Structures are given as structure tokens and as C-alpha cells.
C-alpha positions as CSV (number, residue, x, y, z in Angstrom):
1,M,-16.1,19.0,-78.2
2,S,-12.7,19.1,-79.0
3,N,-9.2,17.9,-77.4
4,V,-9.1,21.6,-76.2
5,T,-12.4,21.8,-74.0
6,Y,-12.0,18.2,-72.9
7,Q,-8.6,19.4,-71.1
8,Q,-10.4,22.9,-69.8
9,L,-12.9,19.8,-68.0
10,S,-11.7,19.3,-64.2
11,W,-9.2,16.2,-63.8
12,S,-12.5,14.2,-62.2
13,K,-14.9,15.0,-65.2
14,R,-12.6,13.6,-67.5
15,W,-12.3,10.8,-66.0
16,W,-15.6,10.1,-65.0
17,I,-16.2,10.5,-69.1
18,Y,-13.6,7.8,-69.4
19,Q,-14.8,5.2,-67.0
20,R,-18.5,5.9,-68.5
21,E,-17.3,5.3,-72.0
22,R,-14.2,2.4,-72.0
23,F,-14.8,1.0,-68.1
24,P,-18.0,1.4,-66.1
25,I,-16.7,0.8,-62.7
26,V,-20.1,-0.4,-61.1
27,Q,-20.7,-2.5,-64.1
28,N,-17.2,-4.0,-64.9
29,G,-17.6,-4.1,-60.4
30,I,-20.0,-6.8,-60.7
31,V,-19.0,-8.7,-63.0
32,V,-15.1,-9.1,-61.5
33,A,-16.7,-9.5,-58.3
34,V,-18.8,-13.0,-59.0
35,F,-16.0,-13.9,-60.9
36,S,-12.9,-13.3,-58.3
37,I,-14.8,-14.2,-55.1
38,S,-16.8,-17.4,-57.1
39,T,-13.2,-18.7,-58.0
40,M,-11.6,-18.4,-54.9
41,L,-14.7,-20.2,-52.8
42,Y,-14.3,-22.9,-55.9
43,S,-10.1,-23.3,-55.0
44,S,-11.6,-23.6,-51.8
45,I,-13.7,-26.1,-52.4
46,L,-11.4,-27.9,-54.2
47,R,-8.8,-28.3,-51.4
48,N,-11.5,-29.3,-48.6
49,G,-10.2,-26.8,-47.0
50,A,-12.1,-24.0,-45.1
51,L,-13.2,-20.6,-46.7
52,P,-11.0,-17.8,-48.0
53,S,-10.3,-14.9,-45.3
54,I,-12.3,-11.7,-46.1
55,K,-8.7,-10.3,-46.2
56,S,-7.8,-12.9,-49.3
57,L,-11.5,-12.2,-50.7
58,V,-10.9,-8.4,-50.9
59,I,-7.7,-8.3,-52.5
60,G,-8.4,-11.1,-54.8
61,F,-11.5,-8.7,-56.1
62,L,-9.5,-5.6,-56.4
63,S,-6.2,-7.4,-57.8
64,T,-8.8,-8.9,-60.4
65,F,-10.3,-5.6,-60.8
66,L,-7.4,-4.0,-61.8
67,F,-6.3,-6.5,-64.1
68,F,-9.3,-5.6,-66.5
69,L,-8.2,-2.0,-66.2
70,L,-4.9,-2.4,-67.2
71,L,-6.1,-4.6,-69.8
72,R,-8.3,-1.9,-71.0
73,I,-5.2,0.4,-70.2
74,A,-2.9,-2.1,-72.7
75,D,-5.6,-1.7,-75.3
76,E,-6.3,1.9,-75.9
77,F,-2.2,1.8,-76.3
78,K,-2.3,-0.7,-78.6
79,D,-5.0,0.2,-81.1
80,F,-4.5,4.0,-80.7
81,E,-3.4,4.4,-84.0
82,E,-5.9,2.8,-85.8
83,D,-8.8,4.0,-83.4
84,S,-7.7,7.5,-84.5
85,R,-8.0,6.4,-88.0
86,F,-11.5,4.5,-87.8
87,R,-12.9,5.3,-84.5
88,S,-11.9,9.1,-83.7
89,Y,-15.3,9.0,-81.3
90,R,-13.7,6.8,-78.8
91,A,-12.3,8.7,-75.5
92,V,-8.8,8.8,-76.0
93,P,-8.9,9.5,-79.5
94,R,-11.2,12.9,-78.3
95,G,-8.6,13.8,-76.2
96,V,-10.5,13.0,-73.2
97,V,-7.6,11.6,-71.0
98,T,-3.9,11.1,-72.8
99,L,-2.0,7.8,-73.1
100,K,0.0,9.9,-71.2
101,Q,-2.1,9.6,-68.7
102,L,-3.2,6.3,-69.1
103,G,0.4,5.4,-68.8
104,I,0.9,7.1,-65.2
105,L,-2.6,4.8,-64.0
106,G,-1.0,2.0,-65.8
107,V,1.8,2.2,-63.4
108,L,0.1,3.4,-60.2
109,I,-1.9,0.0,-60.9
110,G,0.9,-2.2,-60.6
111,L,2.2,-0.7,-57.7
112,V,-0.9,-1.2,-56.1
113,Q,-1.2,-4.8,-57.3
114,L,2.7,-5.2,-56.2
115,G,1.7,-3.8,-52.5
116,M,-1.1,-5.9,-52.2
117,A,0.1,-9.0,-53.1
118,Y,3.1,-8.5,-50.8
119,W,0.9,-8.1,-48.1
120,L,-0.9,-11.2,-49.1
121,S,1.6,-12.9,-49.4
122,P,5.1,-12.9,-50.9
123,K,4.6,-15.9,-52.5
124,L,2.1,-14.3,-55.3
125,I,4.5,-11.9,-56.4
126,P,5.7,-14.5,-59.0
127,W,1.9,-15.0,-59.9
128,L,1.4,-11.3,-60.1
129,V,4.8,-11.2,-62.5
130,L,3.6,-14.2,-64.8
131,A,0.1,-12.6,-65.5
132,W,2.5,-9.0,-66.1
133,G,4.6,-10.8,-68.4
134,Y,1.4,-12.4,-70.9
135,L,-0.4,-9.0,-70.7
136,A,3.2,-7.2,-71.9
137,L,3.2,-9.5,-74.8
138,M,-0.5,-9.0,-75.7
139,S,0.1,-5.3,-75.5
140,K,2.9,-6.1,-78.3
141,E,0.3,-8.7,-79.8
142,F,3.5,-10.7,-79.4
143,F,5.4,-9.3,-81.8
144,V,3.7,-10.9,-84.6
145,K,0.6,-7.9,-85.3
146,E,0.8,-8.5,-89.2
147,W,0.4,-12.0,-88.7
148,L,-1.6,-12.0,-86.1
149,K,-4.4,-9.8,-87.8
150,A,-4.3,-11.7,-90.7
151,H,-5.3,-15.0,-88.7
152,P,-8.2,-13.2,-86.8
153,I,-9.3,-16.7,-85.0
154,I,-5.9,-17.4,-83.3
155,Y,-5.4,-13.6,-82.8
156,L,-8.5,-14.4,-80.6
157,L,-7.3,-17.8,-79.1
158,S,-3.9,-16.1,-78.1
159,H,-5.4,-13.5,-76.4
160,M,-7.9,-15.1,-74.4
161,V,-5.2,-17.0,-72.4
162,M,-4.5,-13.8,-70.4
163,M,-8.0,-15.1,-68.9
164,P,-6.3,-18.4,-67.3
165,M,-3.7,-16.1,-66.4
166,I,-5.7,-14.1,-64.0
167,V,-7.1,-16.9,-62.5
168,M,-4.1,-18.8,-61.7
169,Y,-3.9,-15.4,-59.5
170,I,-7.0,-15.5,-58.1
171,V,-6.7,-19.0,-57.4
172,A,-3.2,-18.6,-55.7
173,C,-4.8,-15.9,-53.3
174,D,-6.9,-19.3,-51.4
175,W,-4.0,-21.6,-51.9
176,V,-1.0,-20.2,-51.1
177,T,-2.9,-17.9,-48.2
178,A,-3.5,-21.6,-46.9
179,S,-0.2,-23.0,-47.0
180,V,-1.4,-25.9,-49.2
181,S,0.1,-26.8,-53.0
182,I,-2.0,-26.3,-56.1
183,P,-4.9,-28.1,-55.7
184,S,-6.0,-30.2,-58.4
185,G,-8.7,-30.4,-61.0
186,L,-8.0,-27.0,-61.5
187,S,-7.3,-27.5,-65.1
188,W,-10.8,-27.6,-65.5
189,L,-12.0,-24.0,-64.1
190,L,-9.2,-22.3,-66.3
191,L,-10.8,-24.0,-69.3
192,A,-13.7,-22.7,-68.1
193,S,-12.5,-19.0,-67.7
194,Y,-10.9,-19.3,-71.5
195,G,-13.6,-20.1,-72.7
196,N,-16.3,-17.3,-70.7
197,G,-14.1,-14.8,-72.2
198,I,-14.4,-15.9,-75.9
199,I,-17.9,-16.3,-74.8
200,L,-17.9,-12.1,-74.0
201,E,-15.3,-11.3,-76.5
202,I,-17.3,-12.8,-79.9
203,G,-20.8,-11.5,-78.3
204,R,-19.3,-7.9,-77.7
205,K,-18.4,-7.9,-81.3
206,I,-21.4,-9.0,-83.0
207,R,-23.4,-6.4,-85.6
208,I,-26.1,-6.2,-87.8
209,P,-24.9,-5.2,-91.3
210,E,-26.0,-1.2,-91.2
211,D,-24.0,-0.9,-88.2
212,E,-20.4,-2.3,-89.2
213,E,-18.0,0.4,-89.3
214,Y,-15.0,0.9,-92.0
215,G,-12.0,-0.5,-90.5
216,V,-13.4,-2.6,-87.6
217,E,-13.3,-6.0,-87.6
218,T,-16.1,-7.8,-85.7
219,Y,-16.7,-10.7,-85.8
220,S,-20.2,-10.4,-87.9
221,F,-18.1,-8.8,-90.3
222,L,-15.0,-11.6,-90.3
223,W,-18.0,-14.4,-90.9
224,G,-20.9,-13.0,-91.3
225,Y,-23.6,-12.2,-88.9
226,K,-25.6,-15.6,-88.6
227,K,-22.0,-17.6,-88.4
228,A,-20.8,-15.5,-85.5
229,T,-23.6,-16.0,-83.9
230,W,-24.0,-19.5,-83.6
231,I,-20.6,-19.7,-83.3
232,W,-20.9,-17.7,-80.2
233,V,-24.2,-20.0,-79.4
234,S,-21.2,-22.8,-80.4
235,V,-19.1,-21.7,-76.9
236,V,-21.8,-21.3,-75.1
237,L,-22.6,-24.7,-75.0
238,L,-18.5,-26.5,-74.8
239,T,-18.0,-24.0,-72.3
240,S,-21.5,-25.0,-70.2
241,C,-19.9,-28.5,-70.9
242,V,-16.1,-27.3,-69.2
243,V,-18.0,-25.7,-66.5
244,L,-20.3,-29.0,-65.8
245,M,-17.0,-31.1,-65.4
246,A,-15.8,-28.4,-63.7
247,S,-18.3,-28.8,-61.2
248,V,-18.0,-32.9,-61.1
249,Q,-14.9,-32.0,-59.2
250,V,-16.1,-30.4,-56.6
251,D,-19.6,-33.0,-56.5
252,A,-22.0,-30.6,-57.4
253,G,-22.9,-31.9,-61.3
254,Q,-26.0,-32.8,-60.8
255,I,-27.4,-29.8,-59.8
256,V,-25.1,-27.4,-62.0
257,M,-26.3,-29.3,-65.1
258,W,-29.5,-27.6,-65.0
259,C,-27.6,-24.1,-64.5
260,T,-25.6,-24.9,-67.6
261,L,-28.9,-26.4,-69.7
262,L,-30.5,-23.4,-68.7
263,N,-27.4,-20.7,-70.2
264,V,-27.1,-23.0,-73.2
265,L,-31.1,-22.0,-73.8
266,I,-30.5,-18.4,-73.4
267,A,-28.0,-18.0,-75.7
268,V,-30.2,-20.2,-78.4
269,L,-33.3,-17.8,-77.3
270,M,-31.0,-14.5,-78.0
271,A,-29.7,-16.0,-81.2
272,L,-33.0,-16.5,-82.6
273,A,-34.3,-13.2,-81.3
274,F,-31.1,-11.7,-83.1
275,L,-31.3,-13.1,-85.9
276,R,-35.2,-12.6,-86.4
277,S,-35.4,-9.1,-85.6
278,M,-31.8,-7.8,-87.1
279,T,-32.1,-4.9,-85.2
280,T,-29.0,-2.7,-83.2
281,K,-30.8,-3.2,-79.9
282,V,-30.9,-6.7,-80.3
283,A,-27.6,-6.9,-81.1
284,Q,-26.1,-5.2,-78.2
285,A,-28.3,-7.2,-75.7
286,I,-26.5,-10.0,-77.0
287,E,-23.3,-8.3,-74.8
288,K,-25.2,-7.8,-71.9
289,V,-27.1,-11.7,-72.5
290,S,-23.2,-12.4,-72.6
291,G,-22.0,-10.9,-69.2
292,L,-25.3,-12.5,-67.7
293,L,-24.2,-15.8,-68.8
294,I,-20.8,-15.6,-67.6
295,I,-22.1,-14.7,-64.1
296,L,-24.3,-17.6,-64.3
297,L,-21.5,-19.9,-65.0
298,Y,-19.0,-18.8,-62.3
299,L,-21.9,-18.6,-60.0
300,S,-22.4,-22.2,-60.5
301,L,-18.8,-23.2,-59.7
302,G,-18.5,-20.8,-56.7
303,L,-21.6,-20.2,-55.1
304,V,-24.0,-24.0,-55.8
305,P,-21.4,-26.4,-54.6
306,L,-21.4,-24.4,-51.4
307,L,-24.8,-24.5,-50.3
308,L,-25.0,-27.9,-50.9
């Protein structure tokens, strides 16, 4: 279907195609719900206070969902030239939606986030602006685009800082509205969110050699598929250890230990299955399993301690 043909489709149909291909609402909504709610529950347990209000939970979820949508929009702008050259099958180069339309959506999202922050507590606005600021720097590749591309590990590590930024805003939705100071012991949660971001980022960029695309830098291409797979497992292991330390802060270490061991076992089995089969289907499953592992890790931090 040509660009002209897409523009002849209704507004709703074009945006439906875009979300289906680039930002599945239901799939992302489930992950974001677990992520945001578990994070806020962990914060409330950490400060030994009452559970977050429904209003705080809803605004925390919606704001987080919109943050991830902003990340997707920022990536569309950042990668447009490269996508047009090497991945013309993607939604924006195909003309399903335009960068101008995405830019307008991004501004509207920012206004909605700002309105929700003010409604919950004006004290949230500095935390929101801080996250926006880092997102803006990311979208400009920190003004060292070529250098970052030549150093993929630093590229990965620098971009994943956005995850703790989002977490800081989520927990602020809890402690700011509870009129208390930042809970002590929060650093382990921030590190866990950082590790979880890396798990997902590496997991979604592991392919078999036959599926590698010219001009598309995956981690399996940069490091080799075997090395990339075991690096992914190693990050799962390290992040699970961090989650365990975070759980100790809320006296849930003993039971969460079993959750983290299960996560590592799943990752190892997934890696072995991929390296043994070397099929597209199993490679794609790594991304899905990455999402599952992240859900399990966040549930073990937010829900498990609450049930003890």
C-alpha cells in the first residue's frame, strides 16, 4: 500500500495500524500496569505507610504509559532517516502516519501529563520536567550521535537511564502525595528498573544470522548471536540479584529469592532453546520472555511483599 493510499484511509484506521505495528496498546498496557503499580506499592511499603490512593495509582499508570508512548515517538523522529533507508517497511516511512502528526501527538501527551501531575500534586512537576529533560537529550543522542553509534554499549547504558527517571516519577506519585520525604532504600529499585530496561532492550535485538538486515544493528550482529544470548542471561542474573536486594529492604528477601531463581532458570532454558533450534520463532520468543521476566520481577517487588 502506497503513502497516498494510506492517507486515503480514515484517521482512526491509520492510527490503529500504527499502534498495532509500533506500540500495541494492550500488550504495553499490561506491562506498564504491572510496572507502575508494583513500583508504587513498593514505595509505599518502603516508607511504612498506607497504600497509594486509587487516584495516585491511576495517574501513575497513565503517566507511565504516556512516557513509553513518548519514547516511541521520540524514536520515530530519531530513527526516521535510518528507517527510510534500511527499514522502509515500518509504519512512518510507509506513510501510515507522519512525523508531523506524531509531533502533535507528543505535544498533547505532554500537556496531559502536565495536567495530571498538577491535579495530583504540583510538587510532581519538577520530577516530570526532569524526566522530560533526559528524554529530550536522548532524542538528540546527547549531541554526540556518531560517537554513540561507534560505542554501542555506552549507547545502551546511557539510554537505559531513562528507566530510573520514569521510576522516580512513579514513586513521587506515591511519596509526594503522602507528604513524606523520598523513602530510603530506593536506590535498589532504581537499579532494578535500569537492569530490566537492559533485559528488554537486548532481548528484542537478538536474531538468527538469516534474519539480520543490512544497516540494522542488532546485538546478535554486534556481538554474535551466542555472545549476545549469554550476555542477556547474565543481565537477567544480575538484575535478579538487584531485585533480591531491593526485596530485602521490605523484608521479603526469603520468598523473593525463589522468584528470582525462577527468572534465571527461565532465561537459561530460553537461551538453550534458542541456541539449539536457531529459528526465527524462538528468537522472537526471547523478546516475549524478556517481557515476562520483567513482569515477574516487578510483581515480586510490589505484590509479593504486600501479601506477606
